[in-house]
C-alpha positions as CSV (number, residue, x, y, z in Angstrom):
1,M,-38.5,69.3,0.2
2,S,-38.5,67.6,3.6
3,V,-36.0,66.6,6.2
4,R,-35.7,63.7,8.7
5,I,-33.6,63.3,11.8
6,H,-30.6,61.2,10.8
7,N,-29.3,60.7,14.3
8,I,-29.4,62.0,17.9
9,A,-25.9,62.8,19.1
10,I,-25.0,62.5,22.8
11,D,-21.6,63.8,24.0
12,C,-19.8,61.7,26.5
13,H,-16.4,60.5,27.8
14,D,-16.8,56.7,27.3
15,T,-18.7,56.1,24.1
16,Y,-18.7,52.3,24.4
17,A,-19.9,52.3,28.1
18,L,-22.6,54.9,27.5
19,A,-23.8,53.1,24.4
20,G,-24.0,50.0,26.5
21,F,-26.2,51.7,29.0
22,W,-28.5,53.1,26.3
23,A,-28.6,49.7,24.5
24,Q,-30.2,48.3,27.7
25,V,-32.5,51.3,28.0
26,L,-33.7,51.1,24.4
27,E,-33.4,47.3,24.3
28,C,-31.3,47.2,21.1
29,P,-27.7,46.0,20.7
30,R,-24.6,48.2,20.2
31,Q,-23.3,48.1,16.7
32,P,-20.8,45.3,16.1
33,E,-18.2,47.6,14.8
34,D,-18.1,49.6,18.1
35,F,-15.3,48.8,20.6
36,P,-14.0,50.2,23.9
37,G,-11.9,53.3,23.3
38,D,-13.6,54.2,20.0
39,P,-14.3,57.9,19.6
40,E,-17.9,57.1,18.7
41,A,-20.5,54.4,19.1
42,S,-24.0,54.0,17.8
43,L,-27.3,52.3,18.3
44,L,-30.1,51.7,15.8
45,P,-33.3,51.4,17.8
46,P,-36.2,50.0,15.9
47,G,-38.4,52.7,14.4
48,G,-36.2,55.5,15.5
49,P,-33.2,57.5,14.4
50,M,-29.7,56.3,15.1
51,V,-28.4,57.3,18.5
52,L,-24.7,58.4,18.2
53,F,-22.3,58.7,21.1
54,L,-19.4,61.1,20.5
55,A,-16.3,61.3,22.7
56,V,-15.7,64.9,24.0
57,P,-13.0,66.0,26.5
58,E,-15.2,68.4,28.5
59,D,-17.5,67.3,31.4
60,K,-21.2,68.0,31.3
61,T,-21.8,71.1,33.5
62,I,-25.3,72.4,32.8
63,K,-28.8,71.1,32.1
64,N,-29.3,69.6,28.7
65,R,-31.0,72.0,26.2
66,V,-32.4,69.0,24.4
67,H,-33.4,65.7,26.0
68,L,-35.2,62.5,25.3
69,D,-38.7,61.7,26.6
70,L,-39.2,57.9,26.9
71,A,-42.7,56.4,27.0
72,P,-42.8,52.7,27.9
73,T,-44.7,50.4,25.5
74,D,-45.2,47.3,27.6
75,R,-45.0,48.5,31.2
76,T,-46.1,51.4,33.3
77,R,-44.1,54.6,33.7
78,D,-43.3,53.6,37.3
79,E,-42.1,50.1,36.3
80,E,-39.9,51.7,33.6
81,V,-38.4,54.2,36.1
82,E,-37.5,51.3,38.4
83,R,-36.0,49.3,35.5
84,L,-33.9,52.2,34.5
85,L,-32.7,52.9,38.0
86,G,-31.6,49.3,38.2
87,L,-29.6,49.8,35.0
88,G,-27.6,52.7,36.5
89,A,-29.7,55.8,35.9
90,T,-30.1,58.3,38.7
91,Q,-33.3,60.2,39.6
92,V,-33.0,64.0,39.2
93,A,-36.6,65.1,39.8
94,D,-40.0,63.5,40.4
95,H,-42.9,65.3,38.8
96,R,-45.5,62.5,39.3
97,R,-48.8,63.7,40.7
98,S,-51.3,61.9,42.9
99,D,-53.8,61.5,40.0
100,G,-51.2,59.4,38.1
101,T,-50.1,62.1,35.7
102,G,-46.6,63.6,35.5
103,W,-43.1,62.4,34.6
104,V,-39.8,61.5,36.2
105,V,-36.5,63.1,35.2
106,L,-33.5,60.7,35.3
107,A,-29.9,61.0,34.3
108,D,-27.7,58.4,32.5
109,P,-24.3,57.4,34.0
110,E,-22.6,60.5,32.5
111,G,-25.3,62.9,33.7
112,N,-27.4,63.5,30.6
113,E,-31.0,64.0,31.6
114,F,-34.0,62.3,30.1
115,C,-37.6,61.9,31.1
116,V,-39.9,58.9,31.6
117,V,-43.5,59.7,30.7
118,R,-46.6,57.6,31.0
119,S,-47.4,54.8,28.6
120,D,-50.2,55.2,26.0
121,A,-52.3,52.8,28.1
122,E,-51.8,55.0,31.2
123,R,-52.7,58.1,29.2
124,Q,-56.0,56.5,28.1
125,H,-57.0,56.3,31.8
126,T,-56.6,60.0,32.6
127,A,-57.4,63.2,30.8
128,A,-54.0,64.9,31.1
């Protein structure tokens, strides 16, 4: 027997708005059946599991126990960080090192943390 990840669930207040942010991040559309005020919204990124946004009444108060690590495919880590900041992400921590290694921790508009790591091309140029 085996198992696969069916979806990744993200708790939030405004499912439609947060799905819209992540649709831009992942460069895939919101599902046509999702509307403002719905209790859930979803994305189907190519090659990945569904990302499901679920309305919850409580605010996020502590660090995520699980988070996404994003690796750009057609740009550098630093270019991706700038793109995401332009979409409305906020920078939480910067772990980039002078040798080009490291990552950046960002948060989506509702405070859910995620990381941006180096692209495969960038990794090929350094050992770590």
